[in-house]
C-alpha positions as CSV (number, residue, x, y, z in Angstrom):
1,M,-15.5,-51.1,-30.6
2,S,-16.0,-47.4,-31.3
3,V,-13.1,-44.9,-31.2
4,S,-14.5,-43.4,-28.0
5,S,-14.8,-46.8,-26.3
6,S,-11.3,-47.7,-27.4
7,S,-9.9,-44.4,-26.1
8,S,-11.7,-44.9,-22.8
9,S,-10.4,-48.4,-22.5
10,R,-6.8,-47.3,-23.1
11,F,-7.2,-44.5,-20.6
12,F,-8.5,-46.9,-17.9
13,D,-5.4,-49.1,-18.6
14,T,-3.2,-46.0,-18.2
15,I,-5.0,-45.1,-14.9
16,N,-4.6,-48.6,-13.5
17,E,-0.9,-48.7,-14.5
18,C,-0.4,-45.3,-12.9
19,L,-2.2,-46.3,-9.7
20,A,-0.1,-49.5,-9.5
21,L,3.0,-47.3,-9.7
22,V,1.6,-44.8,-7.1
23,Q,1.0,-47.6,-4.6
24,S,4.5,-49.1,-5.0
25,D,7.3,-48.6,-2.4
26,S,9.5,-46.8,-4.9
27,H,9.5,-43.0,-4.8
28,E,10.6,-42.9,-8.4
29,A,7.7,-45.1,-9.5
30,Q,5.2,-43.1,-7.4
31,E,6.5,-39.9,-9.0
32,K,6.3,-41.3,-12.5
33,G,2.7,-42.4,-12.0
34,L,1.6,-39.1,-10.4
35,Q,3.2,-37.1,-13.1
36,T,1.2,-39.0,-15.7
37,L,-2.0,-38.6,-13.7
38,A,-1.4,-34.9,-13.3
39,A,-0.7,-34.4,-17.0
40,I,-3.7,-36.3,-18.3
41,T,-6.2,-34.6,-16.0
42,K,-4.8,-31.1,-16.6
43,V,-6.8,-30.2,-19.7
44,S,-9.5,-32.9,-20.1
45,P,-12.7,-32.9,-18.1
46,Q,-13.5,-36.4,-19.4
47,N,-10.2,-37.7,-18.1
48,R,-10.9,-36.2,-14.7
49,T,-14.3,-38.0,-14.6
50,L,-12.8,-41.3,-15.6
51,L,-10.0,-41.1,-13.0
52,A,-12.5,-40.1,-10.3
53,Q,-14.7,-43.1,-11.1
54,T,-11.8,-45.5,-10.7
55,D,-12.1,-47.5,-7.5
56,G,-9.7,-46.3,-4.9
57,A,-8.2,-43.5,-6.9
58,I,-9.3,-40.5,-4.8
59,P,-8.5,-42.1,-1.4
60,T,-5.0,-43.1,-2.7
61,L,-4.4,-39.6,-3.9
62,A,-5.7,-38.0,-0.7
63,T,-3.4,-40.2,1.4
64,L,-0.4,-39.2,-0.6
65,T,-1.0,-35.6,0.1
66,N,0.7,-36.4,3.5
67,A,3.6,-38.3,2.0
68,S,7.1,-37.6,3.4
69,S,8.3,-36.6,-0.1
70,T,7.5,-33.0,-1.0
71,I,7.2,-33.8,-4.7
72,I,4.8,-36.7,-4.0
73,Q,2.7,-34.3,-1.9
74,T,2.7,-31.7,-4.7
75,L,1.9,-34.0,-7.5
76,S,-1.0,-35.7,-5.6
77,L,-2.4,-32.3,-4.6
78,L,-2.1,-31.1,-8.2
79,T,-4.0,-34.1,-9.5
80,L,-6.8,-33.6,-6.9
81,F,-6.9,-29.9,-7.8
82,N,-7.3,-30.8,-11.5
83,L,-10.2,-33.2,-10.6
84,S,-11.9,-30.4,-8.5
85,L,-12.2,-28.2,-11.7
86,N,-15.1,-30.5,-12.7
87,S,-18.1,-29.0,-10.8
88,D,-19.8,-32.4,-10.6
89,L,-16.8,-33.8,-8.7
90,K,-16.5,-31.2,-6.0
91,L,-18.9,-32.8,-3.6
92,S,-17.4,-36.3,-3.8
93,L,-13.9,-35.0,-3.5
94,A,-14.7,-33.1,-0.3
95,D,-15.1,-36.1,2.0
96,M,-14.0,-35.6,5.6
97,E,-10.9,-37.7,5.3
98,T,-9.6,-35.6,2.4
99,I,-10.5,-32.4,4.2
100,Y,-8.5,-33.6,7.3
101,H,-5.5,-34.4,5.0
102,L,-5.7,-30.8,3.7
103,N,-6.0,-29.4,7.2
104,S,-2.8,-31.2,8.2
105,L,-0.9,-29.5,5.4
106,I,-2.2,-26.1,6.4
107,D,-1.4,-26.9,10.0
108,S,2.1,-28.0,9.0
109,S,2.5,-24.7,7.2
110,L,2.5,-23.0,10.6
111,S,6.0,-24.5,11.1
112,S,7.8,-26.1,8.1
113,S,5.6,-27.4,5.4
114,S,6.5,-27.2,1.7
115,L,5.4,-23.8,0.3
116,D,4.2,-25.4,-2.9
117,S,2.1,-28.0,-0.9
118,C,0.6,-25.2,1.2
119,K,-0.4,-23.2,-1.9
120,L,-1.9,-26.2,-3.6
121,A,-3.8,-27.3,-0.5
122,S,-5.2,-23.8,-0.1
123,S,-6.2,-23.6,-3.7
124,L,-7.9,-27.0,-3.5
125,I,-9.8,-25.9,-0.4
126,C,-10.9,-22.8,-2.3
127,S,-12.0,-24.8,-5.3
128,L,-13.9,-27.4,-3.3
129,A,-15.6,-24.6,-1.2
130,M,-17.0,-23.0,-4.3
131,F,-19.6,-25.8,-4.1
132,D,-21.9,-24.4,-1.3
133,K,-22.7,-27.7,0.3
134,N,-19.0,-28.2,1.0
135,K,-18.6,-25.0,3.0
136,A,-20.1,-26.3,6.2
137,K,-17.9,-29.4,6.0
138,F,-14.8,-27.3,6.2
139,G,-16.2,-25.4,9.1
140,V,-16.9,-28.6,11.0
141,A,-13.4,-29.8,10.3
142,G,-11.7,-26.7,11.8
143,T,-10.4,-25.4,8.5
144,V,-11.5,-21.9,9.0
145,Q,-9.5,-21.4,12.3
146,L,-6.4,-23.1,10.7
147,L,-6.6,-20.6,7.8
148,V,-6.7,-17.7,10.1
149,K,-3.6,-18.9,12.0
150,A,-1.8,-19.7,8.8
151,I,-2.5,-16.2,7.4
152,E,-1.2,-14.6,10.6
153,N,1.9,-16.9,10.3
154,S,2.4,-15.9,6.7
155,L,2.6,-12.1,7.2
156,L,6.4,-12.2,7.4
157,D,6.5,-14.1,4.1
158,S,3.4,-13.2,2.1
159,S,4.1,-15.4,-0.9
160,D,1.5,-17.9,0.1
161,A,-0.9,-15.5,1.9
162,H,-2.9,-14.9,-1.2
163,H,-4.0,-18.5,-1.5
164,L,-4.9,-18.7,2.2
165,L,-6.9,-15.5,2.0
166,S,-8.8,-16.6,-1.1
167,S,-9.8,-19.8,0.6
168,L,-11.0,-18.0,3.7
169,A,-12.9,-15.5,1.5
170,E,-14.7,-18.4,-0.1
171,L,-15.5,-20.2,3.1
172,V,-16.9,-17.1,5.0
173,H,-19.7,-16.8,2.5
174,F,-21.4,-19.3,4.8
175,H,-22.7,-17.6,8.0
176,G,-21.5,-20.4,10.3
177,N,-18.0,-20.0,9.0
178,C,-18.1,-16.3,9.7
179,T,-18.7,-17.0,13.3
180,L,-15.8,-19.5,13.4
181,A,-13.5,-17.0,11.7
182,V,-14.4,-14.1,14.1
183,R,-14.0,-16.4,17.2
184,G,-10.7,-17.6,15.7
185,G,-9.3,-14.0,15.7
186,A,-9.8,-13.2,12.0
187,V,-10.6,-9.5,12.5
188,P,-7.3,-8.4,14.1
189,V,-5.3,-10.6,11.7
190,L,-7.0,-9.2,8.6
191,L,-6.6,-5.6,9.9
192,Q,-3.0,-6.3,10.5
193,V,-2.7,-7.3,6.8
194,V,-4.4,-4.1,5.7
195,K,-2.2,-1.9,7.9
196,S,1.0,-3.6,7.0
197,T,3.2,-1.4,4.7
198,N,5.1,-4.4,3.2
199,I,2.0,-6.2,2.0
200,N,1.0,-5.8,-1.7
201,E,-2.3,-4.2,-2.6
202,D,-4.0,-7.5,-3.7
203,L,-3.5,-9.0,-0.2
204,A,-4.8,-5.9,1.5
205,G,-7.8,-5.8,-0.9
206,T,-8.7,-9.4,-0.3
207,S,-8.4,-8.9,3.5
208,L,-10.8,-6.0,3.2
209,T,-13.2,-8.1,1.1
210,V,-13.2,-10.8,3.8
211,L,-13.8,-8.2,6.5
212,G,-16.7,-6.9,4.4
213,L,-18.1,-10.4,4.4
214,L,-17.7,-10.8,8.1
215,V,-19.5,-7.5,9.0
216,R,-22.7,-8.7,7.2
217,F,-23.4,-10.5,10.5
218,D,-23.5,-9.3,14.0
219,E,-20.5,-11.3,15.2
220,G,-18.2,-9.8,12.7
221,L,-19.7,-6.3,12.9
222,N,-19.3,-6.2,16.7
223,A,-15.7,-7.4,16.5
224,V,-14.9,-4.7,13.9
225,K,-16.6,-2.0,15.9
226,K,-14.6,-2.9,19.0
227,T,-11.3,-2.3,17.1
228,N,-9.4,0.8,18.2
229,E,-9.5,3.6,15.6
230,I,-11.3,1.5,13.0
231,I,-12.8,4.6,11.3
232,S,-9.3,6.2,11.0
233,S,-7.9,3.0,9.7
234,M,-10.6,2.9,7.0
235,L,-9.8,6.6,6.2
236,S,-6.2,5.6,5.7
237,V,-7.3,3.0,3.2
238,L,-9.5,5.5,1.3
239,K,-6.6,7.9,1.1
240,G,-3.7,5.7,0.1
241,R,-4.7,2.2,-1.0
242,S,-5.8,0.7,-4.3
243,L,-9.2,0.8,-5.9
244,L,-10.0,-2.8,-4.7
245,C,-9.0,-1.7,-1.1
246,K,-11.2,1.4,-1.3
247,E,-14.1,-0.7,-2.5
248,G,-13.7,-3.0,0.5
249,A,-13.3,0.0,2.9
250,V,-16.5,1.8,1.8
251,D,-18.5,-1.4,2.1
252,I,-17.3,-1.8,5.7
253,L,-17.9,1.9,6.5
254,V,-21.5,1.7,5.2
255,R,-22.2,-1.3,7.4
256,L,-20.7,0.5,10.4
257,F,-22.6,3.8,9.7
258,D,-25.8,1.9,9.3
259,D,-25.4,0.2,12.6
260,S,-23.9,2.9,14.8
261,E,-24.3,6.7,14.9
262,E,-21.3,6.8,17.1
263,C,-19.2,5.6,14.2
264,V,-20.6,8.5,12.1
265,R,-19.7,11.0,14.9
266,E,-16.2,9.5,15.1
267,A,-15.8,10.2,11.3
268,L,-17.1,13.8,11.8
269,L,-14.2,14.4,14.2
270,L,-11.6,13.5,11.5
271,S,-11.0,16.6,9.6
272,E,-10.1,14.9,6.3
273,F,-12.9,12.4,6.2
274,S,-15.5,14.5,4.4
275,S,-13.0,15.9,1.9
276,V,-11.7,12.4,1.1
277,L,-15.2,11.1,0.5
278,A,-16.0,14.2,-1.7
279,D,-13.0,13.3,-3.8
280,L,-14.1,9.7,-4.1
281,C,-17.6,10.8,-5.2
282,V,-15.9,12.4,-8.2
283,R,-12.9,10.2,-9.0
284,G,-13.8,6.8,-7.6
285,S,-15.2,3.8,-9.5
286,A,-19.0,3.6,-10.0
287,R,-19.3,1.4,-7.0
288,V,-17.0,3.6,-4.8
289,R,-18.8,6.8,-5.9
290,D,-22.2,5.4,-5.0
291,K,-21.0,4.2,-1.5
292,A,-19.0,7.4,-0.9
293,D,-22.1,9.4,-1.7
294,L,-24.2,7.4,0.7
295,L,-21.6,7.9,3.4
296,M,-21.5,11.6,2.7
297,R,-25.3,11.8,3.2
298,K,-25.1,9.9,6.5
299,I,-22.5,12.3,7.7
300,A,-24.4,15.3,6.6
301,K,-27.6,14.1,8.4
302,V,-25.8,13.5,11.7
303,S,-23.9,16.8,11.4
304,L,-27.2,18.6,10.9
305,E,-28.8,16.9,13.9
306,T,-25.7,17.7,16.0
307,N,-25.9,21.4,15.0
308,M,-29.6,21.6,15.7
309,E,-29.1,20.0,19.1
310,L,-26.3,22.5,19.8
311,A,-28.5,25.4,18.7
312,C,-31.4,24.2,20.9
313,S,-29.2,23.9,23.9
314,L,-27.9,27.4,23.4
315,Y,-31.5,28.7,22.9
316,D,-32.6,27.0,26.1
317,D,-29.7,28.6,28.0
């Protein structure tokens, strides 16, 4: 027997021993088995593959994500997350039963779920959604709407909002999930995050990134346009938020200006808007400078047209 075959044989023995412990009625035994599985899958892609190929391993772990014990929940989620790091396992891990287990944890976070379990569930959703064929599955399962509600619920305690927002950002790369997010009230929730003064810059930046993804399509764009004072809200971001936030804001403004001259005229009425853009054209990142310059040209064009219309009306009089 080769060294590799011997190692694999020992590992399968270890897996079977651990799964026997995990399926016992003893919490101590379950915890011991899960700790070993989490440890051996943490750094080895081969170990992850071998565990995933073991009959009944993934369904057993998925079921335990809803165990009454918080530590059992956490360890089973951690092991599944480790498995999801192998790109070739993402599709098989995202079966509907596992997705519904993850949804139940997100749903429970709206009341009293373990913070660690919610973070891990969100991280696992994000990891699985990186495989494009899985995105639609989460949409069908209602994950998008649950994430929106959970983000809104987490605003008073933003410690887990980052994981929720990252998962939503990954899911809305798929058009169908954008529609679900908008209809689930994502736009006002995300803008609430952006406007909140007690939210850190990373959360505000990720929220603007998600909004930027939503406005690529008509559903999201129309929802943002209908928001009261959306142009002045984006101006506030350009004036006082981080570089990541400014990048998100200019992306949204470009989409709004492309779609609606009314939005450009609204910007013209804000005395600081042009000066803030001019400053960003000089001091922003390369991406922000390019977008700020584009916005300036759009404003200049509409301003010139407005002045010409005014001159013509005066001449006619």
